[in-house]
N, C-alpha and C positions, 0 to 999 in steps of 0.2 A: 503494500498500499505506499509505504514512504517513498518507493521510486516511481510506481506507476503514476500516481495522480499528477504529480508536477511534470512529469515527462508526456503524459497524454495531453495536459494543458500546452505545453509548448509546441507539440506536435500539431495539435487540432487549431490553434490559434496564430501559428506561424503564417498562413498567407495573408491574415487581415493585419498583423503586425506589419509584414513587409510591405503591403499595399500601401499602408498609412504612411511608411517613412519613404519608400522609394517611388510609390505612384502606380506601380504595376505588380502584378502577381509573381509568385515564384516561377523560374523555368519548369518546364514540363518535366523533365527528369528528377528535379529535387521534390517536386509536388509529389509525382508516383511513389518514389522511394521512401523519402522521409515522411511525409503528411500521411499519405493512404497506406502504404505497407508498414511503416513504422507504427502507425496509430492501431492498425489491425493487430499486429503483433502484441503491442502493448496491452490492448484490451484483452485479447485473447488469454495472456499470461495472468491478468489481474483475475479474470473469470475463472482460470483454471485453479489458481492460488486460493481464491476466496471460496470456491466450490469445495476445497478440500478433497480434491481428486487424488487418486493414487499417482505417486512420483510428482507432486507438486513442486518439490525442491528441483528436481531436473527441468521441468516446465519453466520454472523461474530463472534458472541459470541460462537456459536456452533463449528465453526472451530477452533477457539482459543482453546476451551475446549478439543476437541478431539487432537490438536496438543500438548497441554500440556500432555495429557496422553500417547501420542506415545514417546515424549520426556522421560518421567517418567519411561515408560516400558523400553525404551532403555539403560536408566540408570541403572535400577535395573538389567536388564538382563546381562549388563556389569560387574556390581560388582559381580554377580553370578559367572560369568566366571573368573573373575580375583582371587576370593575366591577358585575356584576350582583347581588353579594352585598349583603345590608343591612350598613349601617353601624352601629356603637355608638357613639352620641353621647353624651360625657360633658358634666357641666356645665362652664360656662366658668369657669376659675380667677379668682378675685379679682385685679383689677390694681392693687397698691398703688404708691403713690408718683406716679401719673399723675394729672393734672387729670381732672376729671369729663368734659370735654369729649374727651379724648383716649381715654378708657377706653370710650367708645362707639363709637370707631372714626372718628371724625370731628373734624376740626380746624376751631374756629371761629377767627376773628379776634377779637383783644382789643384794647381800647381802653386803652392804657397812658399816655394823656395826663394 
């Protein structure tokens, strides 16, 4: 119960919370895996444990493991989506106080003799 209820609320409310912040729903891959499949697994695990069916400990750890992988999948997919977005590159700031050879990103040996 301590795991299932917060996880279920996170999974079920994710599309609404994302739409509120970003303005559009989650990508279909995240919606299907994290919201639909993850919610179904969490709900099935909660029901199995609350009904005190045989092997409820095994059902709990299986549900926990599947939920872990759905969250990991959603995280990796979100990172992939973020990495595919174009980057805004600003001009490189002027590096004051550094010798010219350091400001170019390379260190040249100096002859101080």
